[in-house]
C-alpha positions as CSV (number, residue, x, y, z in Angstrom):
1,X,-29.2,9.5,21.0
2,X,-25.9,7.9,22.0
3,X,-25.3,5.7,25.0
4,X,-23.5,7.4,27.9
5,X,-20.8,5.6,29.8
6,X,-19.2,6.4,33.2
7,X,-15.9,5.1,31.9
8,X,-13.2,7.7,30.9
9,X,-11.0,5.8,28.5
10,X,-7.3,6.4,28.2
11,X,-6.5,6.6,24.5
12,X,-3.4,4.9,23.1
13,X,-3.7,7.1,20.0
14,X,-4.9,10.4,21.5
15,X,-4.1,12.5,18.4
16,X,-5.9,10.2,16.0
17,X,-9.4,11.4,15.1
18,X,-11.3,12.3,12.0
19,X,-8.9,12.4,9.1
20,X,-9.0,14.3,5.9
21,X,-10.0,11.0,4.2
22,X,-13.3,11.0,6.2
23,X,-13.8,14.7,5.5
24,X,-13.3,14.2,1.7
25,X,-15.5,11.1,1.7
26,X,-18.4,13.0,3.3
27,X,-18.0,16.1,1.2
28,X,-17.7,13.9,-2.0
29,X,-20.9,12.2,-1.1
30,X,-22.7,15.5,-0.5
31,X,-21.6,16.8,-4.0
32,X,-21.8,13.4,-5.8
33,X,-18.2,14.0,-6.9
34,X,-16.3,11.9,-9.4
35,X,-14.0,9.6,-7.4
36,X,-10.4,10.0,-8.3
37,X,-9.4,9.8,-4.6
38,X,-9.8,6.2,-3.5
39,X,-7.1,3.7,-4.3
40,X,-9.6,1.0,-5.0
41,X,-10.9,-0.1,-8.5
42,X,-14.5,0.8,-9.5
43,X,-14.6,-2.0,-12.0
44,X,-15.3,-5.7,-11.5
45,X,-12.8,-8.5,-11.0
46,X,-12.5,-11.5,-13.3
47,X,-15.8,-13.4,-13.2
48,X,-13.8,-16.6,-13.0
49,X,-12.5,-15.5,-9.6
50,X,-16.0,-15.0,-8.2
51,X,-17.0,-18.4,-9.7
52,X,-14.1,-19.9,-7.9
53,X,-15.3,-18.5,-4.5
54,X,-18.8,-19.8,-5.2
55,X,-17.5,-23.3,-6.1
56,X,-15.4,-23.3,-2.8
57,X,-18.5,-22.4,-0.8
58,X,-20.7,-24.9,-2.6
59,X,-18.0,-27.6,-1.9
60,X,-18.2,-26.9,1.8
61,X,-15.0,-24.9,2.3
62,X,-16.7,-22.5,4.8
63,X,-14.9,-23.2,8.1
64,X,-11.5,-22.1,9.4
65,X,-8.5,-22.6,7.1
66,X,-5.2,-23.6,8.5
67,X,-3.8,-20.8,10.7
68,X,-1.0,-19.9,8.2
69,X,-3.1,-20.4,5.1
70,X,-4.3,-23.0,2.6
71,X,-1.3,-25.2,1.6
72,X,-2.0,-25.1,-2.1
73,X,-2.2,-21.2,-2.0
74,X,1.1,-20.9,-0.1
75,X,2.7,-23.2,-2.6
76,X,1.5,-20.9,-5.5
77,X,2.8,-17.9,-3.7
78,X,6.2,-19.4,-3.1
79,X,6.4,-20.6,-6.7
80,X,5.5,-17.2,-8.0
81,X,8.2,-15.4,-5.9
82,X,10.8,-17.9,-6.9
83,X,10.0,-17.5,-10.6
84,X,9.8,-13.7,-10.6
85,X,12.5,-12.7,-8.0
86,X,14.8,-15.7,-7.5
87,X,14.3,-16.3,-3.8
88,X,12.8,-19.6,-2.7
89,X,10.5,-19.5,0.4
90,X,9.4,-22.7,2.2
91,X,5.6,-22.7,1.9
92,X,5.3,-24.5,5.3
93,X,7.3,-22.2,7.4
94,X,8.0,-18.9,5.5
95,X,4.7,-18.0,3.9
96,X,1.6,-16.6,5.8
97,X,-1.8,-15.8,4.3
98,X,-3.2,-12.8,6.1
99,X,-6.6,-11.2,6.4
100,X,-5.5,-8.3,4.3
101,X,-2.1,-6.7,3.7
102,X,-2.9,-4.3,6.5
103,X,-3.1,-7.3,8.9
104,X,0.2,-8.5,7.6
105,X,1.8,-5.1,8.4
106,X,0.3,-5.1,11.9
107,X,1.3,-8.6,12.7
108,X,4.9,-8.0,11.5
109,X,5.4,-4.8,13.4
110,X,3.7,-6.1,16.5
111,X,5.6,-9.4,16.5
112,X,9.1,-7.9,15.8
113,X,9.1,-4.4,17.3
114,X,9.4,-3.9,21.1
115,X,8.8,-1.1,23.5
116,X,11.7,1.4,23.3
117,X,12.7,0.4,19.7
118,X,12.8,2.9,16.8
119,X,11.4,2.3,13.4
120,X,12.5,4.3,10.4
121,X,9.9,5.0,7.7
122,X,9.6,7.4,4.8
123,X,7.1,10.2,4.3
124,X,4.8,10.8,2.6
125,X,3.6,7.4,3.7
126,X,0.6,5.1,4.0
127,X,-1.1,6.3,7.2
128,X,-1.0,3.1,9.3
129,X,2.7,2.7,9.7
130,X,3.4,5.2,12.5
131,X,0.3,4.4,14.6
132,X,1.1,0.7,14.6
133,X,4.6,1.4,15.7
134,X,3.4,3.7,18.5
135,X,1.0,1.0,19.7
136,X,4.0,-1.2,20.4
137,X,5.5,1.5,22.7
138,X,8.1,2.1,20.0
139,X,9.1,5.4,18.3
140,X,8.4,6.0,14.6
141,X,11.2,8.0,12.9
142,X,10.0,9.7,9.8
143,X,12.5,10.6,7.0
144,X,11.1,12.8,4.2
145,X,11.6,11.7,0.6
146,X,13.0,14.4,-1.6
147,X,10.5,16.5,-3.7
148,X,9.6,16.3,-6.5
149,X,11.4,13.0,-7.3
150,X,10.4,11.3,-4.0
151,X,13.8,9.6,-3.7
152,X,15.4,8.3,-0.5
153,X,18.3,10.3,0.8
154,X,20.4,7.4,2.1
155,X,22.8,9.7,4.0
156,X,19.8,10.8,6.1
157,X,19.0,7.2,6.7
158,X,22.5,6.5,7.9
159,X,22.4,9.5,10.2
160,X,19.0,8.4,11.6
161,X,20.1,4.9,12.6
162,X,20.8,4.4,16.4
163,X,21.4,1.5,18.7
164,X,17.6,1.4,19.1
165,X,16.8,1.1,15.4
166,X,14.9,-2.2,15.0
167,X,13.1,-1.8,11.7
168,X,13.1,0.1,8.4
169,X,9.8,0.2,6.6
170,X,10.0,0.5,2.8
171,X,7.1,0.8,0.3
172,X,7.7,0.1,-3.4
173,X,5.9,0.9,-5.6
174,X,5.2,3.8,-3.4
175,X,1.8,5.2,-2.3
176,X,1.2,8.1,-2.7
177,X,4.0,9.2,-5.1
178,X,4.0,6.4,-7.6
179,X,7.8,6.0,-7.4
180,X,9.7,2.8,-7.2
181,X,12.9,1.5,-5.6
182,X,15.9,1.0,-8.0
183,X,18.6,-1.6,-7.9
184,X,20.9,1.1,-6.5
185,X,18.4,1.8,-3.7
186,X,18.5,-1.8,-2.7
187,X,22.3,-1.8,-2.7
188,X,22.3,1.2,-0.4
189,X,19.8,-0.4,1.9
190,X,21.8,-3.6,2.0
191,X,25.0,-1.8,2.8
192,X,23.3,0.2,5.6
193,X,21.8,-2.8,7.3
194,X,24.6,-5.3,6.8
195,X,26.0,-6.7,10.1
196,X,23.1,-5.2,12.0
197,X,19.9,-6.7,13.6
198,X,17.7,-4.3,11.6
199,X,14.6,-5.9,10.0
200,X,13.3,-4.6,6.7
201,X,9.5,-4.5,6.4
202,X,8.7,-4.1,2.8
203,X,5.2,-3.1,1.7
204,X,5.0,-4.4,-1.9
205,X,1.2,-4.5,-2.4
206,X,1.7,-2.9,-5.9
207,X,4.5,-5.3,-6.8
208,X,2.8,-6.2,-10.2
209,X,2.0,-2.6,-11.1
210,X,5.3,-1.3,-12.3
211,X,5.4,0.6,-15.6
212,X,7.5,1.1,-18.7
213,X,9.1,-2.4,-18.7
214,X,11.0,-1.6,-15.5
215,X,11.3,-4.7,-13.2
216,X,10.0,-4.6,-9.7
217,X,13.0,-4.3,-7.4
218,X,11.5,-5.9,-4.3
219,X,13.4,-7.3,-1.3
220,X,13.2,-10.8,-2.7
221,X,15.3,-9.8,-5.7
222,X,18.3,-9.1,-3.4
223,X,19.6,-12.1,-1.3
224,X,21.2,-9.9,1.3
225,X,17.9,-8.1,1.9
226,X,15.7,-11.2,1.6
227,X,17.3,-12.8,4.6
228,X,16.3,-9.9,6.9
229,X,13.0,-8.8,5.2
230,X,9.4,-9.3,5.8
231,X,7.6,-8.7,2.5
232,X,3.9,-7.9,2.5
233,X,1.6,-8.1,-0.6
234,X,-2.1,-8.0,-1.5
235,X,-4.5,-10.2,-3.4
236,X,-6.9,-7.3,-3.3
237,X,-4.6,-5.0,-5.2
238,X,-3.6,-7.7,-7.7
239,X,-7.0,-9.1,-8.5
240,X,-9.3,-6.0,-8.1
241,X,-10.9,-7.3,-4.9
242,X,-9.9,-4.9,-2.2
243,X,-13.1,-5.8,-0.2
244,X,-12.1,-9.4,0.1
245,X,-9.3,-8.5,2.5
246,X,-6.8,-11.2,1.8
247,X,-3.1,-10.7,1.6
248,X,0.1,-12.5,2.4
249,X,3.6,-12.0,3.8
250,X,6.8,-14.0,3.4
251,X,9.9,-14.0,5.7
252,X,12.7,-16.2,6.9
253,X,11.3,-18.8,9.3
254,X,12.7,-17.3,12.5
255,X,11.0,-14.0,11.7
256,X,7.8,-15.7,10.5
257,X,7.5,-17.6,13.8
258,X,7.1,-14.3,15.7
259,X,4.7,-12.9,13.1
260,X,2.5,-16.0,13.4
261,X,2.3,-15.6,17.1
262,X,0.5,-12.3,16.6
263,X,-1.5,-13.4,13.6
264,X,-3.0,-16.5,15.4
265,X,-4.5,-14.3,18.1
266,X,-5.5,-11.4,15.8
267,X,-7.3,-13.3,13.0
268,X,-6.2,-17.0,13.3
269,X,-6.9,-17.4,9.6
270,X,-7.9,-15.5,6.5
271,X,-11.2,-16.2,4.6
272,X,-11.3,-19.8,3.5
273,X,-13.4,-19.7,0.2
274,X,-11.3,-16.8,-1.1
275,X,-8.1,-18.8,-0.5
276,X,-9.4,-21.7,-2.6
277,X,-10.3,-19.3,-5.4
278,X,-6.9,-17.5,-5.4
279,X,-5.0,-20.8,-5.4
280,X,-7.0,-21.9,-8.4
281,X,-6.7,-18.5,-10.2
282,X,-2.9,-18.4,-9.6
283,X,-2.4,-21.4,-11.8
284,X,-2.3,-19.0,-14.7
285,X,0.7,-16.6,-14.4
286,X,-0.9,-14.1,-16.8
287,X,-3.3,-13.2,-14.0
288,X,-0.5,-11.1,-12.5
289,X,1.9,-10.7,-15.5
290,X,-0.7,-8.8,-17.4
291,X,-1.4,-6.3,-14.6
292,X,1.4,-3.7,-15.4
293,X,0.2,-3.2,-19.0
294,X,-3.4,-3.0,-17.8
295,X,-2.7,-0.2,-15.4
296,X,-0.2,1.5,-17.6
297,X,-2.9,2.0,-20.2
298,X,-5.0,3.7,-17.5
299,X,-2.1,5.9,-16.4
300,X,-1.4,6.9,-19.9
301,X,-5.1,7.7,-20.7
302,X,-5.4,10.0,-17.6
303,X,-2.1,11.7,-18.4
304,X,-3.2,12.3,-22.0
305,X,-6.6,13.6,-20.9
306,X,-5.0,16.0,-18.5
307,X,-2.6,17.4,-21.1
308,X,-4.6,20.6,-21.4
309,X,-5.4,21.0,-17.7
310,X,-3.7,23.6,-15.6
311,X,-2.0,20.9,-13.5
312,X,1.6,19.7,-13.9
313,X,1.7,16.0,-13.6
314,X,4.6,14.2,-11.9
315,X,5.8,10.9,-13.4
316,X,4.3,7.8,-12.1
317,X,6.6,4.7,-12.2
318,X,4.1,2.3,-10.5
319,X,1.1,1.9,-8.2
320,X,-2.4,3.2,-8.9
321,X,-1.5,6.9,-8.4
322,X,0.0,10.0,-9.9
323,X,0.6,13.4,-8.3
324,X,-0.5,16.7,-9.8
325,X,1.2,20.0,-9.0
326,X,-0.8,23.2,-8.8
327,X,1.8,25.5,-7.2
328,X,2.2,27.6,-10.3
329,X,-1.4,28.8,-10.4
330,X,-2.5,28.8,-6.7
331,X,-1.1,29.2,-3.2
332,X,-4.0,27.4,-1.6
333,X,-3.2,24.7,0.9
334,X,-3.6,21.3,-0.7
335,X,-6.5,20.5,1.7
336,X,-8.4,23.6,0.6
337,X,-7.6,22.9,-3.1
338,X,-9.1,19.4,-2.7
339,X,-12.2,20.8,-1.1
340,X,-12.6,23.4,-3.8
341,X,-12.3,20.7,-6.5
342,X,-15.1,18.8,-4.9
343,X,-17.5,21.7,-4.3
344,X,-16.8,23.8,-7.5
345,X,-15.9,21.1,-10.0
346,X,-17.4,17.8,-8.7
347,X,-14.2,15.8,-8.6
348,X,-12.6,14.2,-5.6
349,X,-8.8,13.9,-5.1
350,X,-6.5,13.5,-2.0
351,X,-4.1,16.2,-0.6
352,X,-0.6,15.0,-0.3
353,X,-0.3,16.7,3.2
354,X,-2.5,13.9,4.5
355,X,0.4,11.5,4.1
356,X,2.7,13.5,6.4
357,X,2.5,13.5,10.2
358,X,3.4,17.2,10.3
359,X,1.0,18.1,7.4
360,X,3.8,19.2,5.0
361,X,2.1,21.0,2.1
362,X,4.0,20.7,-1.2
363,X,1.0,21.9,-3.3
364,X,0.4,18.4,-4.7
365,X,-2.7,16.3,-4.9
366,X,-3.0,12.6,-5.5
367,X,-5.1,11.2,-8.4
368,X,-6.1,7.5,-8.6
369,X,-6.3,5.9,-12.1
370,X,-7.6,2.6,-10.8
371,X,-11.0,3.5,-12.4
372,X,-13.0,2.6,-15.4
373,X,-12.5,4.7,-18.6
374,X,-15.8,6.7,-18.1
375,X,-14.7,7.8,-14.6
376,X,-11.2,8.8,-15.8
377,X,-12.7,10.8,-18.7
378,X,-15.2,12.5,-16.5
379,X,-12.7,13.3,-13.8
380,X,-10.2,14.7,-16.3
381,X,-12.8,16.8,-17.9
382,X,-13.6,18.3,-14.5
383,X,-9.9,19.0,-13.8
384,X,-9.4,20.6,-17.1
385,X,-12.0,23.3,-16.2
386,X,-10.2,24.3,-13.0
387,X,-9.4,28.0,-12.9
388,X,-6.5,29.7,-11.0
389,X,-7.3,31.5,-7.7
């Protein structure tokens, strides 16, 4: 029995309710489906990282950390970025440790976007961007990536910019398509935003998961973009600890000042013991430099296992994901295909339409390869049995 209230709330997000992700989760649980849907690893992190958290707790590091983060961790972050991408951030004023990358995204948008502003972003997209923008009284402006290569049409971006455009949100490597920005993409973005007050919010949580020896073209690799960008990343994605909810963002000090104003009232500070452990763990650069090869092996394994399946796989250049096309053997909506895969074959995936505000259906489903080998083999075996309808 639920508690009744006389209050009639006025929703700020009246069209947000039960999503396909919830439906899939419930249906998957009912059918004990193999999980190729969730973008979270099902394997353990490095035991040394857990030991580091334990040591921090035993040493008494269990109270609030500094609002912007542990100084030693911020120094590690700044050193890593300078080494990899060539931009030097001041750990004291330009690095913020957040309670998850999601909190970093929220703090950046809330701190820098105002009522009446417009924010350009690209669909298919991570599902939180547009709602966060709307919560500020601003307008999200979706531009669809081209299919099947999921590239940005920069002429469309130019046409979408108005006097109210305050921010452009970029995600590379991209969830859900697995595509990455190129050096040419960055050059186009720099040209479009030059001599404007447009901020770039760059979601780079998969920055270390870029394949085939291609470098990560993040905003910190381009001086003209770094000076107008807020870059968000994730310890959870890098170190297989998505449940620890610790991330970070970097930005020029004037932008970071506004982000911190939101962060201090939203979370104040991220979890203290985890910060000590991450600072210790980052002493070894191989903890992130080895990540691309680790996930590339998983990508390649799943691709090889699905060679005899009815699905056509799209290339994945980065992230935890690849897309599978079924348009040649079924005209089902992707949401119905996903449900059929769970009920009839016992394997859970995600419909690409869930990443579009208008439910665009390209007959594509998303597969996650951030799984152990047994799960990938079992999931692929199930997908290889799929029959046309």
